[in-house]
N, C-alpha and C positions, 0 to 999 in steps of 0.2 A: 504494500500500500504506500502511495506517495504522500509526503507531507502536504497539508492543505496549502492553498494559495495564501491564506492569511498568515501562516507561519513564514513562508518565503517573503511575503510583503513586510512582515515584522523585521526580518533580517535586512531587507533592503533599506528600510527606514533607519535602522541602527547603523548600517554601513554608510549610508548617505550622510548621516550626522557625523560619523567619524571622518569621512573625506572632507566635509565642510570645515570641521575643526582643524584638520591638518592644513588646509589651504589658508584658513584664518591665521594659524600659527606662522605660516610662511611670511605673511605680511608684517608680522611684528618681530620676527627673529632675524638676527644677522646671519645670513647664509650666503655663501658664495653662489654666484649665478648658475654655474654648472651643477652644483649640488641641488639647488632649488629646482632646476629642470628635471633632474633624476627623480626627486621625490614627487614632483607633480605628475610625471609620467606614471609612476607606480600608483599613486592615489587615483588618478583618472582611470587607469586600467582596472583597479579594484572596483570602482564605481560602475564601469562598463560591464564587468563580470556580473555584478549584482543585478544590474538592469536586465541583462540577458536571462539570468536565472528566474527573475520575477516574470518576465514575458513568457518564458517557456512554461513555467508553472501555470500561468493563466491560460495558455493554450491547452495544456493537458486537462485542466479542470473545467474550463468553460466551453471551449470549442469541441474538444475530442472526448470529453467525459471519461478520461482514462482512470481506471481504478487499480489495475494490476499492470506491472511492467513486463515486457518481454525481454528476451536475451539482449537485444540491441539497446533497449532503454537502460538496462542494467550496466551494459558496457559504457554507455554515455555517462551515467552517474559516476562510474569508476573514473572516467577521464576527468570529470569535474573535481572529484576528490583528489586525484593526483595533481591537478592544477593548483588546488589550494595548498597542497604540500610544497609545491614549487614556489609559490608566492610567499610563503611564511618566512623564509630567510630574509627576504628583502624588507618585510615589515619589521622583523626583529632588528635588522641593521638600522632602520629608520628610527625606531623607538630608542635604541641605544646610542643614537647620534653618530654612528660610524658611517657617515655620509659618503666618503669617497668610495666605499665598497658597494654602494647600492647599485651602481650602473650594471653590474653583471646580472642583477635580478630585475632590472627595470627595462631592459631592451627586449624587443619582440623578435 
């Protein structure tokens, strides 16, 4: 059974709030321009990922009325899970202010 769209929307709101806070902090902190760009790319990427997850959940729930996933859906969920694992080091670097090392986690 998939989580409800409400749960995904909840995460989207929290994530959007986090991204907004990060961007506000950019404006008051002294950060070198290239470091600011790296952190912004990472933050916008996280926000885009949350937008996509919310949109997909809405499609599953409202348009397709999906209740149970098939093999391909479960593989897609696993790809999303692995993506979050890949993003985590960049977020930890950003939080610990090891900004020069973020680039390796912020590039597409």
